[in-house]
C-alpha positions in Angstrom: 0.1 0.1 0.0 1.4 3.3 -1.3 2.5 5.6 1.2 0.6 9.1 1.7 1.9 12.1 -0.1 0.9 15.3 -1.2 2.1 19.1 -1.9 0.8 22.6 -0.7 -0.9 24.8 -3.3 -1.8 28.7 -3.2 -5.1 29.7 -4.2 -5.7 33.3 -5.2 -8.7 35.0 -3.2 -10.2 38.8 -3.5 -9.1 39.0 0.3 -5.7 37.4 -0.3 -3.9 34.2 -1.0 -5.0 31.1 1.0 -3.0 28.0 1.3 -4.7 24.5 0.5 -3.3 21.1 1.6 -3.7 18.7 -1.1 -2.7 15.0 -0.5 -3.3 11.4 -1.2 -4.4 8.7 1.5 -2.9 5.1 1.3 -6.4 4.0 0.3 -6.0 6.4 -2.9 -8.4 9.0 -1.8 -7.4 12.3 -2.5 -8.0 15.3 0.1 -8.2 18.9 -0.3 -7.7 21.2 3.0 -8.2 24.8 3.5 -5.1 25.6 5.8 -5.3 29.9 6.2 -4.3 33.1 4.6 -0.8 33.5 2.9 1.7 35.6 5.2 4.7 36.7 3.1 5.6 40.0 5.3 8.1 40.0 8.2 7.5 39.1 11.7 5.2 36.5 13.2 2.1 35.7 10.9 -1.4 36.6 13.1 -3.8 33.8 13.7 -5.1 32.0 10.7 -2.0 32.9 8.4 0.9 30.9 7.7 4.4 31.3 6.0 5.6 28.8 3.3 7.7 26.8 5.7 4.8 27.0 8.2 1.9 25.4 5.6 4.8 22.7 4.6 5.1 21.9 8.6 1.3 21.4 8.3 1.4 19.4 5.4 3.9 17.1 7.1 1.9 16.5 10.1 -1.4 15.8 8.3 1.0 13.2 6.4 1.9 11.6 9.7 -1.5 11.4 10.9 -2.7 9.5 7.6 0.1 7.7 7.9 -0.8 6.4 11.4 -4.7 5.7 10.0 -3.3 3.0 7.6 -5.0 -0.3 8.0 -3.2 -3.3 9.2 -1.7 -5.1 6.2 0.2 -8.8 6.3 3.2 -9.2 8.4 6.3 -8.3 7.3 10.0 -9.1 7.7 12.2 -7.5 10.1 14.4 -6.2 6.8 11.0 -4.9 5.5 10.6 -3.2 8.9 13.6 -1.4 9.2 13.4 -0.2 5.8 9.9 1.4 6.5 11.4 3.3 9.7 14.4 4.5 7.6 11.8 5.7 5.1 9.4 7.6 7.9 11.9 9.0 9.8 13.7 10.7 6.7 10.5 11.6 4.6 7.8 12.0 7.1 9.6 13.1 10.2 12.5 14.7 8.1 15.1 14.3 10.9 18.5 15.6 10.2 20.7 13.3 7.6 23.4 12.8 10.3 20.8 11.2 12.8 19.0 9.3 10.1 22.9 7.8 8.5 23.5 6.7 12.4 20.1 4.8 12.9 21.0 3.2 9.3 24.4 2.6 10.7 22.9 0.6 13.8 20.5 -0.9 11.6 23.1 -2.3 9.1 25.7 -3.1 11.5 24.5 -4.5 14.3 20.5 -5.2 13.6 20.4 -6.8 10.5 23.0 -9.5 11.4 21.6 -10.0 14.8 18.0 -10.6 13.8 17.9 -11.5 10.4 16.7 -9.6 7.1 13.9 -12.3 6.3 13.1 -13.1 10.3 9.2 -12.3 10.5 9.1 -9.1 12.2 6.6 -10.5 14.6 9.0 -13.2 15.9 11.2 -10.3 17.5 10.2 -10.8 21.1 11.2 -9.2 24.5 13.5 -12.7 24.8 15.6 -12.3 21.6 16.0 -8.1 22.4 17.3 -9.0 26.1 19.7 -11.9 24.8 21.0 -9.3 22.2 21.4 -6.6 24.8 23.2 -9.2 27.4 25.8 -10.2 24.8 26.7 -6.7 23.7 26.9 -5.9 27.9 29.1 -9.3 27.9 31.6 -8.5 25.2 32.3 -5.0 26.7 33.0 -3.7 23.4 30.4 -0.8 23.3 29.4 1.7 25.8 26.3 1.8 27.9 25.2 4.7 25.8 25.7 3.0 22.4 23.9 0.0 23.7 21.1 1.9 24.7 20.7 3.9 21.4 20.8 0.2 19.6 17.8 -0.4 21.9 16.3 3.1 20.9 16.5 2.5 17.5 15.0 -1.0 17.5 12.2 0.2 19.6 11.5 2.7 16.8 11.4 0.0 13.9 9.1 -2.2 16.2 7.2 0.8 16.9 6.9 1.8 13.3 6.1 -2.1 12.3 3.3 -2.1 15.1 1.5 1.1 13.4 1.7 -0.8 10.0 0.1 -3.3 11.6 3.1 -5.7 11.0 3.5 -6.9 14.9 1.1 -7.0 17.7 0.6 -4.2 19.8 3.0 -4.1 23.0 4.4 -7.7 22.2 7.8 -7.0 21.0 9.0 -3.4 21.8 12.1 -2.8 22.7 10.8 -0.7 25.8 9.6 -3.7 27.5 13.2 -4.6 28.1 15.2 -3.0 30.7 18.1 -0.8 29.6 21.6 -0.6 30.8 22.4 2.3 33.1 23.9 5.5 31.5 25.4 7.6 34.3 26.9 11.0 32.8 29.2 12.2 35.5 30.3 15.3 33.3 33.8 14.2 33.6 36.1 15.2 31.0 39.9 15.6 29.7 41.4 18.1 27.9 45.0 20.0 27.5 46.4 22.9 29.6 47.7 25.5 27.4 51.4 24.5 27.1 49.8 20.9 25.6 47.7 22.9 23.1 51.1 24.5 22.0 52.7 21.6 21.8 49.9 19.7 19.8 49.9 22.6 17.6 53.8 22.6 17.2 53.9 18.9 16.0 50.7 19.6 13.5 51.0 18.6 9.9 50.5 22.1 8.4 50.0 25.7 9.9 46.5 25.4 9.0 46.1 22.3 11.2 47.9 24.0 13.9 45.5 27.0 13.8 42.4 24.8 14.0 43.8 23.2 17.1 44.7 26.8 18.9 41.1 28.0 17.7 39.4 25.0 19.0 41.2 25.5 22.6 41.2 29.4 22.9 37.7 30.0 21.6 35.9 27.1 22.5 34.2 26.5 18.8 33.0 23.2 18.0 34.9 21.2 14.8 32.1 22.0 12.7 31.6 25.5 13.6 35.2 26.0 12.6 34.9 23.9 9.3 32.2 26.7 8.2 33.9 29.4 9.5 34.1 32.2 7.1 36.5 35.2 7.0 33.7 37.6 6.7 32.9 36.4 10.4 36.2 37.0 11.8 36.3 40.6 13.0 39.8 41.6 13.6 39.1 45.0 14.7 36.5 44.4 17.4 38.3 41.4 18.4 35.1 38.8 17.9 34.7 35.5 16.1 31.0 35.3 14.9 29.7 32.0 14.7 27.0 31.8 12.4 27.0 28.1 10.7 28.1 24.4 11.5 29.1 22.0 9.2 28.4 18.4 10.1 27.0 15.4 8.6 27.8 16.9 5.0 25.3 19.6 5.9 25.6 23.2 6.6 23.3 24.1 9.5 22.9 26.7 12.2 25.0 26.1 15.3 24.0 23.8 18.0 21.9 25.1 20.3 19.9 26.5 17.4 21.4 30.1 18.3 24.2 32.0 16.9 26.8 33.8 19.2 30.0 35.8 19.0 33.3 34.9 21.0 36.1 37.2 22.0 39.4 36.3 20.5 42.5 36.5 22.5 45.6 38.0 21.3 46.8 34.9 20.1 44.1 33.7 18.0 43.7 37.1 16.3 47.7 36.6 15.6 47.1 32.8 14.3 44.1 33.7 12.1 45.9 36.9 10.9 48.9 34.5 10.0 46.6 32.3 8.1 44.9 34.7 6.0 48.5 35.6 4.5 48.3 32.6 2.4 47.6 33.1 -1.4 44.2 32.0 -2.0 40.7 31.8 -0.5 40.9 35.0 1.6 37.9 36.6 0.6 35.2 37.4 2.8 32.7 34.3 2.1 36.0 32.2 1.6 36.0 30.1 4.3 39.1 30.0 6.8 39.8 26.5 7.1 39.8 24.8 3.7 41.0 21.9 1.3 42.9 21.8 -1.6 40.2 23.3 -3.7 38.8 26.0 -1.2 35.5 23.6 -0.1 35.1 22.2 3.6 37.7 20.4 5.2 37.2 16.4 5.8 36.7 16.0 9.3 37.6 12.1 9.0 40.9 13.0 7.4 41.7 16.1 9.7 41.1 13.8 12.6 43.6 11.2 11.6 46.0 14.3 11.3 45.2 15.7 14.7 45.9 12.1 16.4 49.2 11.8 14.5 50.1 15.1 15.8 49.3 14.2 19.5 51.7 10.9 19.1 54.3 12.5 17.7 54.3 15.3 20.6 54.0 12.4 23.1 50.5 13.7 24.2 47.7 11.7 25.7 45.3 11.2 23.0 41.9 13.1 24.0 39.3 14.0 21.0 39.6 17.1 19.1 36.1 18.0 20.7 37.9 18.0 24.0 39.9 21.0 23.2 37.0 22.9 23.6 37.0 22.1 27.3 40.3 24.0 27.5 38.4 27.0 26.8 35.7 26.5 29.0 38.1 25.5 32.1 39.9 28.4 31.5 37.3 31.1 31.1 35.3 29.7 34.3 38.0 30.9 36.3 37.7 34.9 35.4 34.3 34.9 33.6 30.6 34.9 35.2 29.4 31.2 34.3 26.1 32.5 32.2 28.7 34.7 30.2 31.1 31.1 29.7 27.7 29.6 28.7 27.0 32.3 25.8 30.5 31.9 24.5 30.3 28.4 24.2 26.8 27.9 22.8 25.4 25.9 25.5 21.6 25.7 25.2 21.3 24.6 28.5 23.4 26.4 31.9 23.5 23.1 33.3 25.8 22.2 30.7 28.2 25.0 31.6 27.8 23.9 35.4 30.5 21.1 34.5 33.1 23.6 34.5 32.6 25.1 37.8 34.6 22.8 39.9 37.5 24.3 38.0 36.8 27.6 39.3 39.0 28.8 42.4 37.2 29.1 45.3 39.4 30.8 48.0 37.2 34.0 47.7 33.9 31.9 48.1 35.5 30.2 51.3 36.5 33.7 52.2 33.0 34.8 51.9 31.2 31.8 53.7 33.6 32.6 56.5 32.2 36.1 56.7 28.6 35.0 56.3 29.1 32.9 59.4 30.9 35.3 61.3 28.0 37.4 62.6 26.1 34.3 63.8 29.1 32.7 65.6 29.5 36.1 67.5 26.1 36.0 68.4 26.1 32.4 69.8 29.3 33.3 71.7 27.5 36.2 73.8 24.6 34.2 74.4 26.4 31.6 76.0 28.9 33.9 77.7 25.5 35.5 79.3 24.3 32.6 80.3 27.2 32.0 82.4 27.2 34.8 84.6 26.7 33.5 88.3 23.5 34.8 89.7 22.2 35.5 86.2 19.2 33.4 87.4 18.4 33.1 91.3 16.2 30.0 90.0 18.8 28.3 88.4 21.5 26.9 91.0 23.3 25.1 88.1 26.3 26.9 86.7 26.7 27.0 82.8 30.3 26.1 82.1 31.5 28.4 79.1 33.9 26.6 76.4 37.3 28.1 76.4 36.7 29.5 72.6 33.5 31.5 73.5 35.6 32.8 76.8 38.1 33.8 74.0 35.6 35.4 71.7 36.3 32.9 68.9 34.0 30.2 67.5 
């Protein structure tokens, strides 16, 4: 049975253009639905009006609802269920390409070899899923976090098969299987400044050395560095403007859905100024870090060169992403945590908090001492007053005053 499909059309009316949704149900029935008025101006559309993007989003929502109403069909193989899940997340849910590719990697590399492409989807039960989970745990080749991702993808495949009527409801859901515990401690490893410079010194070329320094001294992510253009490097203002992120072969907005600007310390300005002295690719729209033809740097190739530089320098092996933590641990010592959050592009403050244990606490300890000082003096005074003989004729027992209170200390 074909999947529902459709498109957005615009119909001219006297009072203004109107969006209509046109789509075909799996049964073959065609649907025409009035959505609302077309909004082409700047700003947020008023009620009953839609931009083109919003209209297309409403169409996708309608297609999803139509897909869920698909009547049960005959049983399908596990391989068919996997293909349907990938089609659904790509075409209907329209998740990003990198995430979809990760799902496909789990399916092709692990789930299909484990459960069999021709195995009826309805035969995938909780016992089989538990055995798969236990085997992965016993082999100790994958982290708990990765195993949970496998189970999450498997759950998606079976849930989609359930919607299609290929497996009984709730009988083969991977959510019925207990998942290994994933503990996020917030711990990380990074380099000190002298180690960063040592890694840069052993880099394969000046551009790689500049990427290493910029990651450590600006906190930019690898994809943000790869997408950086000269027009977003403000040498006069001492700022690097983070506007794009190149990951999974796609150009996107930065993680956290926000653009930001990060101050450049003098060494970063010098590093980038030297890089701009090259013969080619120095125009405003050119990339700062380029391949041989001026295109995006291949992150796989760069990562190999980065690890080779660490080995040549005799440094421990840490991820390139971990260089970003160098910026976080250094700036938290001098700047307000909320500024650090802004500069690093953290969507949630809880992410920035993991750097706080790197912040010197001497001033905080002194402040806490001052906060308690007044109350300790009041306690000492109260104890001393209670200890005066004859202060109470009814009290025949003498209160023993501690030596610290008598000395005026706490």
